C-alpha positions as a Python dict, from the first residue, in 0.01 Angstrom:
ca = {
    (1, 'M'): (0, 0, 0),
    (2, 'V'): (130, 340, -80),
    (3, 'H'): (132, 608, 236),
    (4, 'V'): (53, 957, 78),
    (5, 'L'): (163, 1224, 314),
    (6, 'S'): (70, 1508, 92),
    (7, 'S'): (-167, 1591, -213),
    (8, 'R'): (-212, 1885, -478),
    (9, 'T'): (-374, 1956, -756),
    (10, 'L'): (-194, 2060, -1085),
    (11, 'L'): (-330, 2318, -1324),
    (12, 'Q'): (-101, 2408, -1659),
    (13, 'P'): (-336, 2711, -1738),
    (14, 'T'): (-287, 2887, -2117),
    (15, 'D'): (-232, 3191, -1913),
    (16, 'P'): (-49, 3169, -1600),
    (17, 'E'): (-23, 3524, -1496),
    (18, 'R'): (-429, 3578, -1537),
    (19, 'S'): (-454, 3258, -1348),
    (20, 'R'): (-239, 3372, -1080),
    (21, 'A'): (-482, 3681, -1064),
    (22, 'F'): (-783, 3489, -1046),
    (23, 'Y'): (-669, 3241, -780),
    (24, 'G'): (-498, 3475, -553),
    (25, 'E'): (-640, 3789, -626),
    (26, 'Q'): (-989, 3739, -728),
    (27, 'L'): (-1075, 3410, -526),
    (28, 'G'): (-831, 3562, -243),
    (29, 'L'): (-625, 3174, -190),
    (30, 'A'): (-313, 3265, 25),
    (31, 'V'): (-20, 3148, -133),
    (32, 'Y'): (199, 2832, 34),
    (33, 'R'): (519, 2857, -148),
    (34, 'E'): (635, 3009, -504),
    (35, 'F'): (909, 2843, -742),
    (36, 'G'): (1093, 2948, -1071),
    (37, 'T'): (1124, 3272, -1207),
    (38, 'G'): (913, 3485, -1471),
    (39, 'P'): (574, 3456, -1547),
    (40, 'E'): (586, 3087, -1576),
    (41, 'R'): (699, 3050, -1252),
    (42, 'G'): (481, 2806, -987),
    (43, 'T'): (285, 2921, -716),
    (44, 'V'): (79, 2694, -459),
    (45, 'Y'): (-193, 2814, -297),
    (46, 'F'): (-328, 2662, 19),
    (47, 'L'): (-692, 2459, -12),
    (48, 'G'): (-786, 2404, 341),
    (49, 'G'): (-635, 2053, 391),
    (50, 'G'): (-477, 2026, 41),
    (51, 'F'): (-324, 2261, -209),
    (52, 'L'): (-331, 2412, -584),
    (53, 'E'): (-78, 2468, -762),
    (54, 'V'): (-68, 2663, -1120),
    (55, 'S'): (276, 2627, -1272),
    (56, 'G'): (373, 2589, -1622),
    (57, 'R'): (174, 2632, -1931),
    (58, 'S'): (-55, 2467, -2163),
    (59, 'D'): (-137, 2534, -2535),
    (60, 'T'): (-525, 2396, -2476),
    (61, 'P'): (-780, 2423, -2157),
    (62, 'P'): (-792, 2192, -1941),
    (63, 'S'): (-1042, 1913, -2015),
    (64, 'P'): (-1388, 2001, -1897),
    (65, 'P'): (-1441, 1701, -1711),
    (66, 'V'): (-1191, 1867, -1455),
    (67, 'R'): (-1366, 2011, -1171),
    (68, 'L'): (-1223, 2173, -802),
    (69, 'W'): (-1479, 2128, -513),
    (70, 'F'): (-1407, 2375, -257),
    (71, 'Q'): (-1541, 2336, 103),
    (72, 'V'): (-1646, 2677, 234),
    (73, 'A'): (-1807, 2782, 635),
    (74, 'D'): (-2075, 3025, 414),
    (75, 'V'): (-2124, 2958, 30),
    (76, 'T'): (-2390, 3273, 56),
    (77, 'A'): (-2112, 3550, 201),
    (78, 'A'): (-1856, 3350, -56),
    (79, 'H'): (-2103, 3431, -327),
    (80, 'E'): (-2118, 3826, -241),
    (81, 'E'): (-1714, 3882, -156),
    (82, 'L'): (-1688, 3668, -521),
    (83, 'L'): (-1948, 3924, -716),
    (84, 'A'): (-1755, 4256, -544),
    (85, 'R'): (-1446, 4082, -679),
    (86, 'G'): (-1570, 4047, -1041),
    (87, 'V'): (-1568, 3649, -1040),
    (88, 'E'): (-1832, 3518, -1282),
    (89, 'I'): (-2116, 3324, -1123),
    (90, 'L'): (-2220, 3076, -1322),
    (91, 'R'): (-2481, 2955, -1083),
    (92, 'P'): (-2582, 3107, -731),
    (93, 'P'): (-2595, 2927, -415),
    (94, 'Q'): (-2867, 2668, -408),
    (95, 'R'): (-2959, 2365, -195),
    (96, 'E'): (-2910, 2034, -406),
    (97, 'P'): (-3159, 1757, -355),
    (98, 'W'): (-2857, 1565, -170),
    (99, 'G'): (-2875, 1846, 90),
    (100, 'L'): (-2538, 2019, 30),
    (101, 'I'): (-2585, 2428, -99),
    (102, 'E'): (-2328, 2454, -400),
    (103, 'M'): (-2222, 2759, -623),
    (104, 'W'): (-2034, 2730, -901),
    (105, 'I'): (-1837, 2982, -1054),
    (106, 'T'): (-1547, 2897, -1352),
    (107, 'D'): (-1151, 2983, -1369),
    (108, 'P'): (-1009, 3177, -1684),
    (109, 'D'): (-917, 2847, -1871),
    (110, 'G'): (-1298, 2751, -1826),
    (111, 'T'): (-1222, 2494, -1500),
    (112, 'R'): (-1554, 2456, -1351),
    (113, 'I'): (-1578, 2530, -928),
    (114, 'V'): (-1815, 2439, -758),
    (115, 'L'): (-1792, 2581, -382),
    (116, 'V'): (-1996, 2362, -114),
    (117, 'E'): (-2127, 2445, 241),
    (118, 'I'): (-2229, 2175, 428),
    (119, 'P'): (-2519, 2230, 651),
    (120, 'E'): (-2508, 2145, 978),
    (121, 'D'): (-2793, 1870, 952),
    (122, 'H'): (-2648, 1696, 662),
    (123, 'P'): (-2503, 1332, 703),
    (124, 'L'): (-2125, 1465, 615),
    (125, 'R'): (-2152, 1627, 959),
    (126, 'Y'): (-2191, 1272, 1098),
    (127, 'R'): (-1904, 1128, 1280),
    (128, 'P'): (-2019, 793, 1434),
    (129, 'G'): (-1850, 728, 1779),
    (130, 'I'): (-1784, 1098, 1824),
}
C-alpha cells in the first residue's frame, strides 16, 4: 500500500499570470510557496487540507470533465465576496437534492469550480462514535 503524505491538484493554464490573478487575487487563496522565476513560475496555494499548484503552461485548456471541489463555511458569504471581486458566477448558491448547498464558478481556462457548504444536519457531518 502506498502511504500518501501530502497531495495537490496540478493545473497547467493557458495563461499562467491570468490564472494566478484569478486564484490569488479574485478567489483570495493564500500562497503556500512559489518556485522558479518569470511568468511561468509555479505557485502553490493552500486549499484547506490540500494544495492547488498553478505551474507551467498548456496550449489547450483542461479537459471539460475536470472539476475542482472547494468546501467553504458559508457559501452565501462566498457568493457575495466573489461577485464583489468580479468572479463570473455560473450558478448562485442553491440546496441540492442530496442536501449540500452548492455554487458554481469557472476559472479563466474554463475549469469549473464548485463551492460547497455542508449544512449542520447533513450526513457528511456525522461522525460515528464521536
